C-alpha positions in Angstrom: -15.0 8.0 9.3 -15.5 5.0 7.1 -15.7 5.3 3.3 -16.4 2.2 1.2 -16.3 1.7 -2.6 -17.8 -1.5 -4.0 -17.0 -2.7 -7.6 -18.7 -5.5 -9.4 -17.3 -7.0 -12.5 -14.5 -4.3 -12.6 -16.9 -1.4 -12.5 -18.1 0.9 -9.8 -21.4 -0.4 -8.2 -22.2 1.6 -5.1 -20.7 3.5 -2.2 -20.9 3.1 1.6 -22.9 0.0 2.1 -23.7 -1.1 5.7 -20.5 -2.1 7.4 -22.2 -5.3 8.5 -22.6 -6.4 4.9 -18.9 -6.1 4.0 -18.0 -9.6 5.0 -20.7 -11.0 2.8 -19.7 -8.8 -0.1 -16.1 -10.1 0.1 -17.4 -13.6 -0.4 -19.2 -12.7 -3.6 -17.5 -13.5 -6.9 -16.4 -10.5 -9.0 -16.7 -8.1 -6.1 -13.9 -5.7 -5.2 -14.0 -3.5 -2.0 -12.0 -0.5 -0.9 -12.5 0.6 2.7 -10.9 3.8 3.8 -10.6 4.6 7.5 -9.9 8.4 8.0 -9.6 9.6 11.5 -11.3 6.5 12.8 -12.8 5.9 16.2 -11.8 2.9 18.3 -15.1 1.3 17.5 -14.6 1.7 13.8 -11.0 0.3 14.1 -12.2 -2.8 15.9 -15.2 -3.3 13.6 -13.2 -3.1 10.3 -9.7 -4.4 11.2 -10.6 -7.0 13.8 -14.2 -8.1 13.0 -14.7 -7.6 9.2 -11.3 -8.5 7.9 -9.7 -10.3 10.9 -6.2 -9.0 10.3 -3.3 -10.3 12.3 -3.1 -8.8 15.8 0.5 -7.7 15.2 -0.5 -5.9 11.9 -3.4 -4.2 13.7 -1.0 -3.2 16.5 1.5 -1.7 14.0 -1.4 0.0 12.2 -2.8 1.7 15.3 0.6 2.8 16.6 2.5 5.3 14.5 5.6 3.9 12.9 8.5 6.2 12.2 9.6 4.2 9.2 7.9 2.6 6.2 7.6 -1.2 6.1 6.3 -4.1 4.0 5.0 -7.3 5.5 3.5 -10.3 3.7 0.8 -12.4 5.3 -1.0 -15.5 4.0 -3.7 -13.6 2.0 -2.7 -9.9 2.1 0.1 -7.5 2.2 0.6 -4.9 4.9 2.3 -1.6 3.9 3.3 1.4 6.0 4.0 4.5 3.9 4.3 8.2 4.6 2.6 11.0 2.8 3.2 14.8 3.1 0.9 16.1 5.8 -2.0 18.3 4.7 -1.0 21.3 6.8 0.1 24.8 6.3 3.2 24.4 8.4 6.4 25.9 7.1 8.4 22.8 8.0 8.3 19.5 6.2 6.1 17.0 8.0 4.6 13.6 7.0 1.8 11.4 8.2 1.5 7.7 8.2 -0.7 5.7 5.7 -1.4 2.0 6.4 -2.5 -0.2 3.5 -3.8 -3.7 3.6 -3.8 -5.2 0.1 -5.7 -8.4 -0.5 -7.0 -10.4 -3.5 -10.3 -8.6 -3.7 -10.0 -5.8 -1.1 -8.0 -2.8 -0.1 -8.1 -1.2 3.4 -6.4 2.2 4.0 -5.9 3.7 7.4 -4.7 7.2 8.3 -5.1 9.4 11.3 -5.2 12.7 9.4 -7.0 13.7 6.2 -4.9 13.0 3.1 -5.5 14.7 -0.3 -4.0 11.7 -2.3 -6.5 9.3 -0.8 -9.4 11.7 -1.1 -8.6 12.4 -4.7 -8.4 8.7 -5.5 -11.7 8.0 -3.8 -13.4 10.8 -5.8 -11.8 9.6 -9.0 -13.0 6.0 -8.7 -16.5 6.8 -7.3 -17.4 9.5 -9.9 -16.4 7.8 -13.1 -18.4 4.7 -13.8 -16.5 3.9 -17.0 -13.2 3.2 -15.2 -12.4 -0.5 -15.0 -10.7 -1.8 -11.9 -9.5 -5.4 -12.1 -7.6 -5.5 -8.9 -6.9 -3.7 -5.6 -3.3 -3.2 -6.7 -4.7 -0.5 -9.1 -6.1 1.4 -6.1 -2.8 1.0 -4.2 -0.8 2.3 -7.1 -3.1 5.3 -7.6 -2.7 6.2 -4.0 1.1 5.7 -3.9 1.5 7.7 -7.1 -0.4 10.7 -5.7 1.6 10.4 -2.5 4.8 10.7 -4.4 3.5 13.6 -6.5 2.5 15.4 -3.3 6.1 15.5 -2.3 6.9 18.0 -5.0 5.3 21.1 -3.4 7.2 20.3 -0.2 10.4 19.8 -2.2 9.8 23.2 -3.8 9.5 24.8 -0.4 12.7 23.2 0.8 14.5 24.3 -2.3 13.3 27.9 -1.8 14.6 27.9 1.7 18.0 26.5 0.5 18.2 29.3 -2.1 17.3 31.9 0.5 20.1 30.6 2.7 22.6 30.7 -0.2 21.5 34.3 -1.0 21.9 35.3 2.7 25.4 33.8 2.8 26.5 36.1 0.0 25.0 39.1 1.8 25.5 40.3 5.4 23.4 37.7 7.2 24.1 37.4 10.9 25.2 34.1 12.4 22.3 34.2 14.9 19.9 34.2 11.9 21.9 31.7 9.7 22.7 28.9 12.1 19.0 28.1 13.2 17.9 28.1 9.5 20.8 25.8 8.5 20.1 23.4 11.3 16.4 23.3 10.7 16.7 22.7 6.9 19.4 20.1 7.6 17.0 18.2 9.9 14.2 18.4 7.3 16.3 17.1 4.5 17.6 14.3 6.8 14.0 13.4 7.7 13.0 13.4 4.0 15.8 11.0 3.1 15.0 8.7 6.0 11.4 8.5 4.9 11.9 8.2 1.2 14.7 5.7 1.2 12.7 2.8 2.8 9.7 3.7 0.6 11.9 3.4 -2.5 13.0 0.0 -1.3 9.4 -1.1 -0.7 8.4 0.2 -4.2 11.3 -1.7 -5.7 10.3 -4.9 -3.9 6.7 -4.6 -5.1 8.0 -3.9 -8.7 9.9 -7.2 -8.7 6.5 -9.0 -8.9 7.4 -11.7 -6.4 4.1 -11.6 -4.6 0.9 -13.0 -6.3 -1.1 -10.0 -5.0 0.6 -7.7 -7.5 -0.3 -8.4 -11.1 2.4 -8.3 -13.7 0.6 -5.5 -15.5 1.2 -3.2 -12.5 4.9 -3.9 -12.3 6.0 -1.2 -14.8 3.9 1.4 -12.9 5.5 0.4 -9.6 9.0 0.5 -11.2 8.3 4.1 -12.4 7.1 4.9 -8.8 10.5 3.5 -7.5 12.4 5.7 -9.9 10.5 8.8 -8.8 11.4 8.0 -5.2 15.0 7.6 -6.2 14.9 11.0 -7.8 13.5 12.6 -4.6 16.1 10.9 -2.5 19.0 11.9 -4.8 17.7 15.5 -4.9 17.5 15.6 -1.1 21.1 14.3 -0.8 22.4 16.8 -3.3 20.6 19.7 -1.4 22.1 18.5 1.9 25.6 18.6 0.4 24.8 22.0 -1.2 23.7 23.3 2.2 26.9 22.2 3.9 28.9 23.8 1.1 27.0 27.1 1.6 27.8 26.9 5.3 31.4 26.4 4.7 31.4 29.4 2.3 29.9 31.4 5.1 32.6 30.3 7.6 35.4 31.0 5.1 33.8 34.4 4.4 33.6 35.2 8.1 37.1 34.0 8.6 38.4 36.2 5.8 36.5 39.2 7.1 37.9 38.6 10.6 41.4 38.3 9.2 41.0 41.5 7.2 39.9 43.3 10.3 42.8 42.0 12.3 45.2 43.1 9.5 43.8 46.6 9.6 44.1 46.8 13.3 47.7 45.5 13.1 48.5 48.1 10.4 47.1 50.9 12.6 49.2 49.6 15.5 52.3 49.5 13.3 51.7 53.1 12.2 52.1 54.2 15.8 55.6 52.8 16.1 57.4 56.0 15.0 55.2 58.0 17.5 56.1 55.6 20.3 59.8 55.7 19.5 60.1 59.4 19.3 57.9 60.1 22.3 59.7 57.4 24.3 63.0 58.9 23.5 62.1 62.4 24.4 60.2 61.2 27.4 63.3 59.8 29.2 64.0 61.6 32.4 67.8 61.9 32.1 69.4 65.0 33.7 71.6 65.8 30.8 69.6 65.5 27.5 70.9 68.0 25.1 67.8 67.6 22.8 65.6 69.1 25.4 67.6 72.3 25.5 67.7 72.7 21.8 65.8 75.7 20.4 64.5 73.6 17.5 64.0 70.3 19.4 60.2 70.4 19.3 60.1 71.0 15.5 62.8 68.3 14.9 60.8 65.7 17.0 57.6 66.6 15.3 59.2 66.3 11.8 60.8 63.1 12.8 57.5 61.7 14.0 55.7 62.7 10.9 58.4 61.4 8.5 58.5 58.1 10.3 54.7 57.7 10.2 54.6 58.6 6.5 57.4 56.3 5.7 55.8 53.4 7.6 52.5 54.0 5.8 54.3 54.1 2.4 56.1 50.8 3.2 52.8 49.1 4.3 51.1 50.3 1.1 53.9 48.9 -1.0 53.5 45.5 0.8 49.7 45.7 0.4 49.3 45.3 4.1 46.9 48.3 4.1 
């Protein structure tokens, strides 16, 4: 689907003109165009990217094919950005979707395979309010990027809740079969988040340096603030990853301590049987002349000796805090 906003003299003029007229509109003085391609067909891709704007074939190829990492490339009269936004799904796990942005002097083209709330919200904002002045496409780009970064917060909250649930389970009797898959899954999500955010932070930092003429100096502070937000997200994800590993180590130490305690108890119970084994072994010897066997009080003596030895062993182990 193609959505087009047309601005004349910094103010919103009209929406969704015929696609065939976009090339002529670009040539008009004081005209600013934003074209959004959402879930586009092959014909729409060819008509906008190749025919209307004539982007470089390599840029079109990168745009059509999903890229696992963000990127920033500068051509003669436009910038090509690949960013990643949180996918608009109800999945439990953290997922992102690619957003391709072509930023020119008087146009902005956005491309995404899935519906994105940040872009939709920005389109509605600039198309409904006629009093908003837009002096450059970099304002559109910043508005989109700002909402993309804000959209990370709900996903971050879900990741934090999962981390807290794991930490709470570690302190309780959570089973290893339940803990290990959750730890591995969360670790992968945090790693994916860091791999996505770090290059985006670098891109925002490069844009905030104002080295390209397509970014006005007035937008530099906003882009710098955007870079700081991405730094915060990356730092938080790194801290949570370390916290997750620490919780896992606590679980391993706890499991080891519980196993050692069980072994100590079993060892103590085994030690308590030593007097019984000694006495029974002594009286169980099959010698022909054993005077103990002929004694009238031999049974009581052996029983008393067994009981006294067991009680004595138990008292000794209690004193040593072995039981």
